C-alpha positions in Angstrom: -22.2 1.1 -250.0 -22.6 4.9 -251.5 -19.3 4.5 -254.0 -19.6 0.6 -254.7 -17.8 0.0 -258.0 -17.0 3.7 -258.4 -13.6 4.8 -259.6 -12.8 8.2 -257.6 -9.8 10.5 -257.8 -9.0 12.5 -254.5 -6.3 15.4 -254.6 -4.4 16.9 -251.7 -3.8 13.7 -249.9 -2.3 14.6 -246.8 -3.0 14.9 -242.9 -6.4 16.1 -242.0 -9.3 15.9 -244.4 -7.4 14.8 -247.2 -6.7 11.3 -246.1 -10.1 11.2 -244.2 -11.9 11.7 -247.7 -9.7 8.9 -249.3 -10.5 6.7 -246.1 -14.3 7.6 -246.2 -14.5 6.6 -249.9 -12.7 3.5 -249.4 -15.1 2.5 -246.7 -18.0 3.3 -249.3 -16.4 0.8 -251.7 -14.4 3.3 -254.3 -11.4 1.9 -255.9 -9.1 4.9 -255.8 -6.8 7.4 -257.6 -4.7 9.2 -254.9 -2.4 12.3 -255.3 -0.4 15.0 -253.5 2.9 16.8 -253.9 4.2 14.8 -251.4 4.8 10.9 -252.1 5.3 9.9 -248.0 1.9 11.3 -247.5 0.4 8.9 -250.3 2.2 6.1 -249.0 0.7 7.0 -245.3 -2.6 7.2 -247.0 -2.2 3.7 -248.7 -1.2 2.1 -245.7 -4.0 3.2 -243.7 -6.6 1.9 -246.3 -4.9 -1.2 -246.5 -5.6 -1.5 -242.8 -9.3 -1.5 -243.2 -9.2 -4.9 -245.0 -11.1 -4.1 -247.9 -9.2 -4.8 -250.6 -9.5 -1.2 -252.1 -7.6 -0.9 -255.4 -5.3 2.1 -255.1 -3.4 4.2 -257.7 -1.0 7.0 -256.1 0.8 9.3 -258.2 2.7 12.2 -256.8 1.2 15.5 -258.4 1.4 19.3 -258.4 -2.2 20.4 -259.9 -0.7 23.4 -260.8 1.2 21.4 -263.6 -1.4 20.6 -266.1 0.9 18.0 -267.3 0.8 15.9 -263.9 -2.8 16.2 -263.8 -3.1 15.1 -267.5 -0.6 12.0 -266.5 -2.6 11.2 -263.3 -6.2 11.1 -265.1 -4.5 9.0 -267.8 -3.2 6.3 -265.4 -6.4 6.3 -263.7 -8.2 5.5 -266.7 -5.4 2.8 -268.0 -5.8 1.1 -264.5 -9.2 1.4 -263.9 -11.1 1.7 -267.4 -13.1 5.0 -266.1 -13.1 8.2 -263.6 -16.6 8.2 -261.8 -15.8 11.4 -259.6 -13.0 13.7 -258.7 -12.9 15.5 -255.2 -10.9 18.5 -255.6 -9.4 18.9 -252.3 -5.7 19.9 -253.0 -5.3 23.6 -251.9 -2.7 26.4 -250.9 -3.5 28.5 -248.0 -1.0 31.3 -248.9 0.0 34.2 -246.6 -1.9 35.4 -243.8 -1.6 39.2 -244.2 -3.9 42.3 -243.9 -5.2 42.9 -247.3 -3.9 46.7 -247.8 -0.3 45.6 -247.9 -0.8 41.8 -249.0 2.1 40.1 -251.3 -0.3 40.0 -254.7 2.4 37.6 -256.2 1.5 35.4 -253.3 -2.0 35.6 -254.2 -1.5 34.4 -257.7 0.8 31.5 -256.7 -2.6 30.4 -254.4 -4.8 31.3 -257.1 -2.3 28.7 -259.5 -3.2 25.9 -257.3 -6.8 26.8 -255.9 -8.5 27.9 -259.1 -6.4 27.0 -261.8 -4.9 24.0 -260.2 -8.7 22.3 -259.5 -9.7 23.6 -263.2 -6.5 21.7 -264.5 -7.6 18.4 -262.7 -11.4 19.0 -263.6 -10.8 19.8 -267.7 -8.5 16.6 -267.6 -11.3 14.2 -266.1 -14.6 16.1 -268.2 -13.7 14.3 -271.6 -13.9 11.0 -270.1 -17.2 11.9 -268.1 -18.6 13.2 -270.9 -17.9 9.5 -273.0 -19.4 7.9 -269.7 -22.4 10.0 -270.2 -22.3 10.8 -266.0 -19.8 12.1 -263.5 -19.2 13.9 -260.5 -16.9 16.8 -259.4 -16.5 18.3 -256.0 -14.7 21.1 -254.9 -14.0 21.4 -251.4 -14.0 25.2 -250.6 -14.1 27.1 -247.6 -16.3 29.1 -245.2 -14.0 32.1 -245.6 -15.6 32.9 -248.7 -18.6 32.9 -247.2 -17.7 35.5 -244.2 -14.4 37.2 -244.4 -11.8 35.9 -241.9 -8.9 37.9 -240.6 -5.8 37.9 -242.8 -7.3 35.0 -245.0 -8.4 37.2 -248.3 -5.9 36.1 -250.6 -7.2 32.2 -249.8 -10.7 33.5 -249.6 -10.5 35.1 -253.0 -8.9 32.3 -255.0 -11.9 30.0 -253.6 -14.4 32.4 -254.5 -13.2 32.2 -257.8 -13.7 28.5 -257.9 -17.2 28.9 -256.5 -17.9 30.9 -259.4 -16.4 28.6 -261.9 -17.9 25.6 -260.2 -21.3 27.4 -261.3 -20.6 27.7 -264.6 -19.5 23.8 -265.0 -22.9 23.0 -263.5 -25.1 25.1 -265.7 -22.9 24.2 -268.7 -22.3 20.2 -268.8 -25.6 18.9 -266.7 -26.6 17.6 -270.0 -23.7 15.7 -270.3 -25.0 13.7 -266.8 -21.9 15.5 -264.9 -22.7 17.1 -261.5 -20.9 19.9 -260.1 -20.8 21.1 -256.2 -19.2 22.9 -253.7 -18.4 21.8 -250.0 -17.7 24.7 -247.7 -15.6 23.8 -244.9 -15.0 25.7 -241.3 -13.2 24.8 -238.4 -12.4 21.0 -238.8 -10.7 18.7 -235.8 -7.9 17.2 -237.2 -4.0 17.4 -237.2 -3.7 20.7 -238.9 -6.3 22.5 -236.4 -5.0 20.3 -233.9 -1.7 22.3 -233.8 -2.9 25.7 -234.3 -5.1 25.3 -231.2 -2.2 23.7 -229.4 0.1 26.9 -230.8 -2.4 29.3 -229.9 -3.0 28.1 -226.6 0.8 27.9 -225.8 0.9 31.7 -226.9 -2.2 32.8 -224.9 -0.9 30.6 -221.8 -4.1 28.6 -221.6 -4.9 25.3 -221.6 -5.4 24.1 -225.4 -8.8 22.6 -224.2 -9.6 26.2 -223.3 -8.8 27.3 -226.7 -10.6 24.8 -228.3 -13.9 25.9 -226.3 -13.4 29.8 -227.2 -13.5 28.5 -230.7 -16.3 26.0 -230.3 -18.8 28.5 -228.5 -19.4 30.3 -231.8 -20.6 26.8 -233.6 -24.2 26.1 -232.8 -23.4 21.8 -232.7 -21.4 22.8 -229.8 -17.8 21.7 -230.8 -15.5 21.8 -233.7 -16.3 19.2 -236.2 -14.0 16.4 -236.9 -12.3 16.0 -239.9 -13.6 12.4 -240.6 -17.2 13.8 -240.3 -16.8 16.8 -242.4 -15.8 14.2 -245.3 -18.7 12.3 -245.4 -20.9 15.3 -246.8 -18.0 15.6 -249.7 -18.6 11.6 -250.3 -22.3 12.0 -250.3 -22.1 14.5 -253.2 -19.5 12.5 -255.0 -22.2 9.8 -254.8 -25.1 8.9 -256.9 -27.4 9.7 -253.9 -26.8 13.4 -255.2 -28.1 12.6 -258.5 -30.4 15.5 -258.4 -27.9 17.8 -257.2 -25.7 20.2 -258.9 -24.3 23.4 -258.7 -25.1 23.3 -254.8 -23.1 25.2 -251.8 -23.1 23.1 -249.0 -22.1 24.5 -245.9 -19.8 21.7 -243.5 -19.3 23.8 -240.4 -21.5 22.7 -237.6 -23.8 25.7 -238.1 -20.4 28.3 -237.7 -21.8 30.2 -240.7 -25.9 30.1 -241.0 -27.0 31.6 -244.2 
C-alpha cells in the first residue's frame, strides 16, 4: 500500500474529490486527519471510511483554512494523536463568483485568494516545522486546469490558483534540502456530485438530456469521457507517497487529456 504507516492530512472534505481523496488514502494504508468547514461533511467521510473495514484511525476537526489559528490547532492535534505528519493534501478551495473580468468584484477575488492561496499556505506553513524535524514530507496542492487554459468567467478562481502554483514552485526550490516535496495536480472536469449537479442543471436549461450534455463536454477529452473523481484522486495519492520520492515542483495534469501542454 502506497501510504502504509503514513499520517496524512486532507483539507476540503466534501462531496466530490475531497472525500475521494480521504477514501483513497485510507485504502492505501494512511492514518488520517481530515478537515472541512462543515462538521457534517466530516461525519459523512468518517462513516464512508469506516465502511471499508480497514481500521483506519481518523482525526476530524472542522477547520476554516483561511483562519491560521484553526490550521495550527488541526496540525497540533494531528501531532498529538499520531506523533507525526507525513503528507498534506491541500484540497480545500473557494470557487468565487463566476463573472466577466472587466466587471469582476475584486473584493470577491480577495476572499477567494484568502482560501485558495493564503489558506493553503496557512496549512503548509504549519506542517513544515514538523516535516523539517522528520527530514521528510510531501505536500500536494490540488490546482485547476483553469490556470493552464483560460475558462470563461473563472478568472478570479484561476488567478488565486495561479498564485498557488507559483508559491508551490518556490516551496519546492527552498525546502527540497530538508527532504520535503511540493507538487501540484491540475484538475479539469471530474465526474462526481458537483459536476453531476452542473450537468443536470445545464441540460435542463438547454432542454436536452443530461447524457447529451455530458457527451458534449466529453467530446473535447481525448480519453473519451469526463474522468471519475475517484480516479482523479489516485494521482494525488501517488504524489503524496514515497513512490514519488524523486519528484518535486511537478505540475501534473489530471484531466483525461482535456489540456495538452
